[in-house]
C-alpha positions in Angstrom: 68.1 133.4 75.0 68.4 131.8 78.5 67.6 128.2 77.3 66.3 127.2 80.8 64.5 123.8 80.8 63.6 123.5 84.4 65.3 122.9 87.8 64.9 119.2 87.7 67.5 118.9 84.9 70.1 120.5 87.1 69.2 118.0 89.8 69.9 115.1 87.4 73.5 116.2 87.3 73.9 115.2 90.9 72.3 111.8 90.6 75.6 110.0 89.8 77.1 111.4 93.0 74.0 110.4 94.9 74.1 106.8 93.5 77.8 106.5 94.1 77.2 107.5 97.7 74.4 105.0 98.1 76.8 102.2 96.8 79.8 103.3 98.8 79.8 100.0 100.8 80.9 98.4 97.5 83.9 100.7 96.8 84.7 99.5 93.3 81.1 99.9 92.2 80.9 103.3 93.8 84.0 104.4 92.0 82.8 103.4 88.6 79.4 104.9 89.1 81.1 108.2 90.0 83.6 108.0 87.2 81.0 107.2 84.5 78.8 109.8 86.1 81.2 112.5 85.1 81.1 111.2 81.5 77.3 111.4 81.8 77.5 115.0 83.0 79.6 115.9 80.0 77.0 114.3 77.7 74.0 116.0 79.3 75.6 119.4 79.3 77.5 119.6 76.1 74.5 118.4 74.1 72.3 121.1 75.6 70.0 118.7 77.5 70.3 120.5 80.8 70.3 124.0 79.3 70.2 124.9 75.6 73.5 125.8 74.0 73.5 129.5 73.0 72.3 130.1 69.5 73.9 133.5 68.9 76.9 131.8 67.2 77.5 128.4 65.6 78.8 126.0 68.2 82.2 125.8 66.4 82.6 129.6 66.9 81.9 129.6 70.7 84.3 126.9 71.9 86.3 129.3 74.1 83.3 130.0 76.3 83.4 128.3 79.8 80.7 125.8 78.8 83.1 124.2 76.4 86.9 124.4 76.6 87.1 125.3 80.3 84.6 122.7 81.2 86.3 120.0 79.3 89.9 120.8 80.5 89.1 121.6 84.1 86.4 119.0 84.9 88.0 116.4 82.6 91.4 116.7 84.3 89.8 116.8 87.7 87.3 114.0 87.4 88.3 111.6 84.7 92.1 111.1 84.9 92.0 109.0 88.1 91.0 105.9 86.1 94.6 104.9 85.5 95.4 105.2 89.2 92.4 102.9 89.9 93.6 100.4 87.3 97.0 100.4 88.9 95.5 99.8 92.3 93.6 96.8 90.8 96.9 95.3 89.6 97.1 96.6 86.0 100.4 97.6 84.4 100.2 99.2 80.9 96.6 98.0 80.8 97.6 94.3 81.3 96.5 92.8 84.6 99.1 91.0 86.7 98.3 87.3 87.2 99.2 87.6 90.9 98.1 90.8 92.7 97.0 91.6 96.2 94.4 94.3 96.2 94.3 96.8 99.1 90.7 97.2 100.0 91.3 100.3 102.0 93.1 102.0 99.1 90.2 101.1 96.8 87.8 102.6 99.3 89.9 105.8 99.5 90.0 106.1 95.7 86.3 105.7 95.5 85.7 108.3 98.2 87.8 110.9 96.3 86.1 110.0 93.0 82.7 110.8 94.6 84.1 114.1 95.6 85.2 114.7 92.0 81.8 113.8 90.7 80.1 116.2 93.2 82.6 118.9 92.3 82.0 118.4 88.6 78.2 118.6 89.0 78.5 121.8 91.2 81.0 123.5 88.9 79.0 123.0 85.7 75.8 124.0 87.5 77.4 127.3 88.4 78.3 127.8 84.7 74.9 126.9 83.4 72.9 129.0 85.9 74.7 132.2 84.8 75.1 131.3 81.1 72.9 133.9 79.5 73.8 134.6 75.9 73.9 136.7 73.9 75.4 139.2 76.3 74.0 142.7 76.0 76.8 144.6 74.3 77.7 148.0 75.6 80.4 148.6 73.1 81.2 147.5 69.6 84.3 147.2 67.4 84.7 147.3 63.6 85.4 143.9 62.2 87.9 145.5 59.8 90.3 146.4 62.6 90.1 143.1 64.5 93.1 141.3 62.8 95.5 144.2 63.3 94.3 144.9 66.8 94.9 141.3 67.9 98.4 141.4 66.5 99.1 144.7 68.3 97.8 143.3 71.6 100.1 140.3 71.2 103.2 142.5 70.4 102.5 145.0 73.2 101.5 142.7 76.0 104.5 140.4 75.8 107.2 143.1 76.6 104.9 144.6 79.2 104.7 141.2 80.8 108.5 140.9 80.8 108.9 144.3 82.3 106.5 143.5 85.1 108.2 140.2 85.7 111.5 142.0 86.2 110.1 144.8 88.4 110.5 144.1 92.1 107.1 143.7 93.8 105.0 143.6 90.5 105.9 140.1 89.2 102.5 138.7 90.2 100.9 141.0 87.6 102.9 139.6 84.6 101.6 136.1 84.1 98.2 137.0 82.8 99.7 139.4 80.3 102.1 136.7 79.0 99.1 134.4 78.5 97.2 137.2 76.8 100.0 137.8 74.4 100.0 134.1 73.5 96.2 134.0 73.0 96.2 137.2 71.0 99.1 136.1 68.7 97.5 132.7 68.1 94.0 134.2 67.4 95.6 136.8 65.1 97.4 134.0 63.2 94.1 132.2 62.8 92.5 135.4 61.5 95.4 136.3 59.2 95.6 132.9 57.4 92.0 132.8 55.9 92.1 136.6 55.3 95.3 136.1 53.2 97.3 138.8 55.1 100.9 137.8 54.4 102.5 140.4 56.7 100.3 139.5 59.7 100.7 135.8 59.0 104.5 136.0 59.0 104.6 138.2 62.2 102.1 136.1 64.1 103.6 132.9 62.8 107.0 134.0 64.2 105.4 135.0 67.5 103.6 131.7 67.7 106.9 129.9 67.0 108.6 131.9 69.8 105.8 131.0 72.3 105.9 127.3 71.3 109.7 127.3 71.7 109.3 128.9 75.2 106.8 126.2 76.1 109.1 123.5 74.8 112.0 124.6 77.1 109.7 125.4 80.1 110.1 121.9 81.5 106.3 121.5 81.7 103.8 119.6 79.6 100.8 121.9 79.8 102.1 124.9 77.9 103.1 122.7 74.9 99.7 121.0 74.8 97.8 124.3 75.2 99.8 125.9 72.4 98.7 123.2 70.0 95.2 122.9 71.3 94.4 126.7 71.1 95.7 127.1 67.6 93.6 124.1 66.5 90.5 125.5 68.2 90.9 128.9 66.5 91.5 127.4 63.1 88.7 124.9 63.4 85.8 127.2 62.2 87.5 127.8 58.9 89.5 124.6 58.4 87.4 121.8 60.0 88.7 118.8 58.1 92.4 120.0 58.2 92.2 120.5 62.0 90.6 117.1 62.6 93.1 115.3 60.4 96.1 117.2 61.7 95.6 118.4 65.3 93.8 115.5 66.8 96.7 113.0 65.9 99.2 115.7 67.0 97.7 116.0 70.4 97.6 112.3 70.8 101.2 112.1 69.8 102.0 114.8 72.4 100.3 112.8 75.2 102.4 109.8 74.2 105.9 111.4 74.1 105.7 114.5 76.3 106.0 112.6 79.7 109.3 111.1 78.6 110.4 114.4 77.0 109.6 116.5 80.1 111.2 114.0 82.5 114.4 113.9 80.4 114.5 117.7 79.9 114.2 118.4 83.6 116.9 115.9 84.5 119.3 117.3 81.9 118.5 121.1 81.8 117.8 121.5 85.6 120.7 119.3 86.8 123.4 119.3 84.1 125.2 122.1 82.4 123.5 121.8 79.0 121.8 124.8 77.6 118.1 124.8 76.8 118.5 124.0 73.1 120.8 121.0 73.7 118.7 119.7 76.5 115.6 120.0 74.3 117.2 118.1 71.4 118.6 115.4 73.7 115.2 115.0 75.5 113.4 114.8 72.2 115.7 111.9 71.1 114.9 110.1 74.3 111.2 110.6 73.9 111.2 109.3 70.4 113.3 106.2 70.9 110.2 104.2 71.7 111.6 102.7 74.9 109.7 104.8 77.4 107.1 103.6 79.8 104.4 106.2 80.5 102.5 104.2 83.0 103.9 106.1 86.0 102.9 109.3 84.3 99.4 108.1 83.8 99.0 106.8 87.3 100.8 109.2 89.5 101.2 112.5 87.6 98.3 112.8 85.2 95.9 112.7 88.1 96.3 114.3 91.5 94.1 111.8 93.3 97.1 110.3 95.2 97.6 113.7 96.9 93.9 114.1 97.5 93.7 110.7 99.3 96.5 111.8 101.6 94.6 115.0 102.5 91.4 113.1 103.2 93.2 110.7 105.6 94.3 113.6 107.8 91.4 116.0 107.5 89.2 116.1 109.5 90.4 113.1 111.6 93.6 114.8 112.9 93.6 118.2 111.2 90.3 120.2 111.5 88.7 121.8 108.5 90.3 125.1 107.7 87.0 127.0 107.4 87.7 130.5 106.0 91.5 130.4 106.7 92.5 129.7 103.1 90.3 132.5 101.8 91.9 134.9 104.3 95.3 133.9 103.2 94.2 134.5 99.6 93.3 138.1 100.4 96.8 138.5 101.8 98.3 137.2 98.5 96.3 139.7 96.4 98.3 142.7 97.9 101.2 143.4 95.5 104.6 143.0 97.2 105.5 146.6 96.2 103.0 147.8 98.8 104.0 145.1 101.4 107.7 144.1 101.0 107.5 141.6 103.9 104.3 139.9 102.6 104.4 136.1 103.3 105.6 134.1 100.3 102.6 132.4 98.6 104.3 129.1 98.0 105.2 128.9 101.7 101.6 129.6 102.7 100.3 126.8 100.5 103.0 124.3 101.3 102.3 124.6 105.0 99.1 122.6 104.7 100.9 120.1 102.4 103.5 119.5 105.1 100.9 119.2 107.9 99.0 116.5 105.9 102.2 114.6 105.3 102.0 114.8 101.5 105.7 115.6 101.4 108.4 115.9 104.0 109.4 119.4 105.2 113.0 118.6 104.4 112.4 117.8 100.8 112.8 120.3 98.0 109.5 119.5 96.3 106.5 121.7 95.3 103.1 120.0 95.7 100.4 122.6 95.6 96.8 121.2 96.2 94.3 121.3 93.5 91.3 123.7 93.8 88.9 120.9 94.8 91.3 119.8 97.5 91.3 123.2 99.1 87.5 123.2 98.8 87.5 119.9 100.7 90.0 121.1 103.3 87.8 124.2 103.9 84.6 122.4 104.7 84.3 118.8 103.4 81.4 118.0 101.0 79.6 121.3 101.6 82.9 123.1 101.0 83.3 121.3 97.7 79.7 122.1 96.5 80.0 125.8 97.5 83.5 126.4 96.1 83.0 124.5 92.9 79.6 126.2 92.2 81.3 129.6 92.8 84.2 128.6 90.6 81.9 127.9 87.6 79.6 130.9 88.3 82.4 133.4 88.6 84.1 132.2 85.5 80.8 132.5 83.5 80.0 135.9 85.0 83.4 137.2 83.9 83.0 135.8 80.4 79.7 137.5 80.1 81.1 140.8 81.4 84.0 140.6 78.9 81.6 140.1 76.0 79.6 143.1 77.2 82.6 145.4 77.4 84.6 144.2 74.3 81.8 144.0 71.7 81.1 140.3 71.7 82.7 136.9 71.6 85.9 137.4 69.6 87.5 140.1 71.8 85.5 139.4 74.9 85.7 135.6 75.4 88.2 134.4 72.8 90.8 137.0 73.6 90.2 138.6 77.0 88.7 135.8 79.0 90.8 133.0 77.4 93.9 135.2 77.7 93.7 136.8 81.1 91.7 134.1 82.9 93.4 131.0 81.5 94.1 129.9 85.1 90.4 128.8 85.2 91.3 126.0 82.9 93.6 124.4 85.4 92.4 125.3 88.8 95.2 125.8 91.4 95.2 126.4 95.1 92.9 129.1 96.5 95.8 131.6 97.0 97.1 131.3 93.5 93.8 131.3 91.7 92.1 134.1 93.7 95.2 136.3 93.2 95.3 135.6 89.5 91.6 136.2 88.9 91.5 139.4 90.9 94.4 141.0 89.0 93.3 139.6 85.7 90.0 141.4 86.3 91.8 144.6 87.0 93.9 144.1 83.9 90.7 143.6 81.9 89.3 146.9 83.1 92.5 148.7 82.3 92.6 147.2 78.7 89.0 148.2 78.3 89.7 151.8 79.4 92.7 152.0 76.9 90.7 150.7 74.0 87.8 153.0 74.8 90.0 156.0 75.1 91.6 155.2 71.7 88.1 155.0 70.3 88.7 151.4 69.2 85.7 150.4 71.3 82.7 152.6 70.5 79.4 152.8 72.4 76.5 150.8 70.9 
């Protein structure tokens, strides 16, 4: 069922951006129209007003499709997190307005401009998803439900060591990240299958694997893997344990958002600078995060959102630095080539950081990584048209891959919940062109290889 309701409903998604552009002479009003506009886009799309939600599965059993989790995480992070930065610019500190504050009108105008870009990008992205969202996918292969739980566990146990081998193989490390993510998703999904099916062996093995992945996230020095670990388990358990998940995981995620900024900052300072091992650093950092004396306002204003960096880019491009055109795409094609075939291939980080240095985001002498977000690269490539084209393509490609995965792997569970969510998890975050194009290309190759293996083993059978 396509669920199409007419072109005019897609056009409605762009009305917030159009109104925000009309009101741009009043920067503050323009900002709020664009920001609230993204909330409206969520409402209109997630309720099925623009295009009907697929009916091949209950909504709670299709949350891993691009329409839902990818949309919420990617577009929510991109277009909604700037509100704290704006409040800070208006003189708020921890949601309390300072009695004496000088407001920088130029800064407010710059924030509003970037928020309009975010709103345009959000509308273009979800339009790309919806245009190509055609479920149910025509299955070419099927899999017996009786083997699913064991297969998921095997995928988790096999893909993790393969990922580690590739990481340690010179020239092939760029192929390992997606398999590591696949192992995590497979193990978490297998755990969610094993618990209601009362399979004690699978539950113990998958529980240990989940604990290992959670520990690895805890000592990674980054917030996202920890949050994703909890979120994904909650989403997989939700269809069978709705009340338990709502009562347990929602407060747990809120707690993580409150304490993780302080935990990660402390962990990096201790583990990356001192001589403490990861366990001691984690324990010390957890104590710091739980002491209740931490101020997370800097995290909310400067690190939760990337609008500060976006503003800096808009101030130099196109006024002093011309649009890049297709240069960033060309560099992305270079990155796709494995280093084993091209030992002297340019370092991806160096390619990306060059435009960061040119824009003055960070100093060339500083030892800081500041990779632009996907929408920033879209803007640098061609301004507003670049944003529309790149974000529409982003949503369309993600949706097309999800459909293809369901066609090849017998439906939603293996196709989207495992393969798409595992191999293509980078879609949730959206990095610089070079990183995301490289990851998506090799993830697609990995998907075809896994399909060929399962087909050869007769696990996947023609319909």
